[in-house]
C-alpha positions in Angstrom: 0.2 0.1 -0.4 1.5 3.4 -0.7 1.9 6.0 1.7 -1.0 8.7 0.0 -3.5 5.4 0.4 -2.2 4.5 3.9 -2.9 8.1 5.3 -6.1 7.8 3.7 -7.1 5.2 5.3 -5.8 6.4 8.9 -7.6 9.9 8.3 -10.7 8.3 7.8 -10.7 5.7 10.5 -10.2 8.6 12.9 -12.7 10.5 11.3 -15.4 7.9 11.8 -14.5 7.4 15.3 -14.5 11.0 16.6 -18.2 11.2 14.7 -18.9 8.6 16.8 -18.1 9.9 19.5 -19.7 13.2 19.1 -22.9 11.4 18.2 -23.0 9.9 21.5 -21.8 12.6 23.2 -25.0 15.1 21.5 -27.3 11.8 21.6 -26.9 10.5 24.8 -25.2 12.7 27.6 -26.4 16.1 26.4 -30.4 14.9 26.9 -29.5 13.6 30.1 -28.1 16.9 31.6 -30.9 18.9 30.8 -33.2 16.1 32.3 -31.2 15.9 35.6 -30.7 20.0 35.7 -32.2 19.5 39.5 -29.4 17.2 40.6 -26.4 18.6 41.2 -24.4 14.8 41.6 -26.2 13.7 38.8 -25.2 16.3 36.7 -21.6 16.5 38.1 -21.1 12.4 36.6 -22.3 13.0 33.2 -20.1 16.2 32.9 -17.3 13.9 34.2 -18.0 11.3 31.6 -18.7 13.8 28.8 -15.0 15.2 29.8 -13.7 11.5 29.2 -15.5 11.2 25.8 -13.8 14.8 24.9 -10.4 13.4 26.2 -10.7 10.1 24.3 -11.7 12.5 21.3 -8.2 14.5 21.7 -6.1 11.0 22.3 -7.4 9.9 18.5 -6.1 13.1 17.1 -3.0 12.6 18.6 -2.6 9.0 17.7 -3.8 10.3 14.1 -1.1 12.7 14.3 2.0 10.2 15.4 0.5 7.6 12.6 1.1 10.0 10.0 4.3 11.1 11.0 5.3 7.0 11.1 3.9 7.1 7.5 5.7 9.7 6.5 9.1 8.4 7.8 8.8 5.2 6.5 8.8 3.6 10.2 6.4 1.3 9.5 8.7 -0.3 6.7 11.8 -0.4 8.8 10.0 -2.4 11.3 9.2 -5.1 8.7 12.9 -6.2 8.2 12.9 -7.1 11.8 
């Protein structure tokens, strides 16, 4: 597989994961926060859960950046020799 197609696959995979996390955040967490506005502890737990999802999105983005760097530098091809 050439570098360009490897990069495209990595970007598409990362975007799909981030899109699914965003849909989950918007469809599940935000409505639950609205429903539990009176209960402080419930909102706090949901806020922590939402923050974890956002942190996962950042992690996926950082992993994508590292993967693109590996593809560009050819580290993947070097590892095949061993």
